[in-house]
Steps between C-alpha positions, in 0.01 A plus 500: 500500500424670168581843640852389597562353154371815330725723709807282432415500130480884491826532692676251271373673186619837630846355563508344152410832340794659676740228389378495141503876454818556700350794682726676747386525858605862496234727358527878464360703788223722369345789683189395684194692601579666831271564796234769448605704804837565662564551871679828566649473845474804718792735543634853467627682193585848373201623301531771234800635311765758589546845351492494122192277481139609472410759763218287641736206570692699763604493770634147525357357822499172688182293480424178688238261366326191631510189278254475211429294190519657155410371155786329321365664185260775406136392493443333165201532271402139572503569875299819453239330280461213748391753763343788307353319200631743238833613354561876464847460347606646169777246438323167546667187637416278797858513631545871439436746784152642513499871407261789446421455870431799725594512867132462586477193273805350673341543842181332378703209362679453834172479692334267250801269491508494880133400512551238230780338701316513832710783646397817681501799259735783598305791350176665601333824396485666161652786303735717705371332818654157437679363805743208525487252789860382527399232753287320238646194327377589151678639196588868472727743318849546644591816684774702331740387770414132451529537124843668513636259762394199290631657178839560663520134604393533862754369752691338211552829315820543297422867441442463126406798287187320379296225662726198455800638314721782381402460133143597413488258208557203732208567732249731332272543202526868399528715190827344381379139480120477536389610151263723700268217604461314829677165534423170669585519870798325657725490193767742620756430774344506846634715780671370814169381646384321185257777398461588131424821311516750785694711251305534176219320317205688658487768764366373833252680722580542870261571787635839609358844444770714340675786676830643368614575856393175668856373549574794733261376768433139403475264799796268538289183546266367230424832326182489291497848349339825618142514617244617247489880495390772258853513359518125443289416195727252320631150571855379449632249251845349445737301282508635146318363197573339165505837325710684759862604530772338710475776759135417568596142592688588819342355819514832687304705245145609585214597271136594554163513323132539591353171628242487218767527230581197283749453221631223272818466710345512850459177697548364850670251730337368817625449854371326812595534862790280603361349817345156480588221259451570131557180302763620252474320170155367576158558348180529700235256382156610615288215628211354308328188377601296195451160339814300573612227262358403161206288380747258346866431556759285669653488847187598688416813299135397498233534609490876543402647834417847631764639735486825699830663600589790723751759374871412496832610358695295246844542347510711188767260373638164600766515774830580328841352566622837629214509750566142607873560552436812709301288746649150479864580412541253213358432154364153422401585142605302192470810279690781682371853452419751772168607347402151386265309729667283761454130420616161625308595815308239698162587648647472849776745405246748364319483835828564682571800273159647586574475872849647471383790285220570747747513788737717298223755440368494857183303422347201675591177317207299369652152530595283794737222403544196721675227304254372240214690657444849357209710621380832363370798696273695265469785750874575480627807314794331329564362154364165387425289197165572336222251535407326178175697489681832551748410227230419244289804591802731455602328176149555359518871579313506831169685488554561126419128451697481178367218285838435343689179442820637652570762766450831318435383144361233273825529301760311700804675349379834636514387861689175543842336473462136391690241300454666159625852592715468813794307355448242776623728775330733744493869414530825696168584666263770381582505128170373364165679510343499849145392569213735590633543856854586387640157595768339283589143400205316651503297180843350444861568605499286819239281662388669822455317827172555685423416862243228430542129502399344168164325475329385181166583662611836641215692341242284672620620839621859539733574669704217354613212716821649639393605850741668739725239657488252211815295441742692277573192292172510306521624141455875464334698221701699245341735248567695182720285279863576418756572229498124430123455488257450215204733448263283699702551817500883469122530535380682810310189613784250444629316810826322571631325811824379655636384830599796721863381509536493120716760323465561127666762284157624396337523846495833685239701689321829554424670833166586656401702806180576685315823423238467772417132526522222247272218604347309212122485531261258333 
C-alpha cells in the first residue's frame, strides 16, 4: 500500500506546484535532437548544371537512385573520436565536424564504425585498389550522385540554389558568417529532407574517382563514378566549406583532390544502403555484463546482481509528442509541445503505440494484447519498451560502465531536468548533455515506462517477475525521474512503479528494438 500512497503524494505535490506557481500548460517548442540518419527515398533527378556552370557539371543528365540513408549532419569530432580514438581537427569541439581528414582516413573510419556497430564493412583493399561492396550493410561515403540528390532535397526538392534555401546565410557556414572557423553541426536551416550543412561548414568527401568528362557517359542508374584508371588519380568532394564563397556552396559543383590529401576544412558525411530497417533516432547498445542495482537503496535497488545482456537499440530521446501524434492521431499531453516528450500516457497505451509504429514501418509487432493479458514476443522485429535491465544498462553508458550518479554526469544540472531547473514542466528533448552512448534525458524530464512488473526482490531473480502472459494489471516499473522529481529519483538505479492504467503528466517512455536477440541471462 505504501507505493500507492507515495505515487499519489508525488502527483498531488506536482499539481500543487503548478497551482502555486501559476505555470502555463503551454511551453515553448524548442528544437530537439533529430535522428542521426535520414532516409532518402529512391527516385530520379536531373544531375549537373546547364551551360554557364562549371564545365565538369555538364551535360545535365537524368539519374535514378535506389533509396539510401545519409547522415543528418557531418560526422562530428565526438563521433570520430569514439571510433578512431584520436581527433585530427584544427578547430576543436565535440559537436563540430571532424576535419583534417583525408579520403583514405574517411574510408578507414567507415569500416571501423561498421565493425563497431556489428555491420558488414563496405570497403576492402588498400591504396588505389580499394573496392566498395554496395551490397554490404555498413557505413560508406556517398557517391557523387547520392550526395547531390540528397543535397537537392531528394524527391521533396524545391530546386533551391543552395541545399535548403535561396539565401546562403540561412543554410550555410561560409566566408561571410563563419569567422573562418568550423561551426557546431545542425545549427543552420535544414534542407527539405531534414539534412543540415550540405552547403558549407566543411567540404565532404565522396566515393567517386574524378573525371571531368564522366557526365557524358555516366550510367543512368546508381552511378558510382568512373573505374580507376591511369587518368583518375583524385577523389571527388562536395558542398563548400566555412572559408569558401557562395558559388562553391551550390549542390551541383564538383571538386577533386588526391585521396591522401587532408586540410582543416575537409570532413565527411556517411551513408548506408536503404534496404532493411535502420532504427532512425535510435542508438545501438552493445551487449555486455554489468552490476544492476546498488548496494543500498529503496524500492528494490538492492542487492546488486550481475546481469548479461545481448545487444539492442534504444531511443536516443524519449518519444516526443510529434512522434506520438503521427502514429496515434491525438496528443494526451498536459504540456503541449511537439518536441517535448509525450506524457499522460498509460503503460498499456505505450504498448499500443509500439505495436502501431511497428505496423506502420512494416515490422512485426512485439506485443499480443488480449484484454488484460499482454504477451511479448522477443523474437519480433518491432518496437517495444525496454526491459528494466536494458534501461539501466543504457543509462549507465553500456559497456563504458560509467560510475556516475546520473546518466552521463555526476552533476545533475548537466544532464537532467528536475524540480529545481525545469520550472515544473517537461522540456523539449535532447537539450541537456547526453551520456556516453549519446542518449539524452535518461535522468529527468519524464519517468519512462519499462516492460517489467515491479517487484521489491527483482534483483534476486533475473529476469524480473513479469513473465510473458502475466496479467496487465500488476504494477509496472518506471525509471529515470522527471521534471518534478528530487535528486534521489534521477539516479540511474532509482526505481518507480505505477499501475499500467495510470496516466501522470510526468510519465512517458522510450523505445527499444532488438539488435540480434535480447534475452537476459543470469
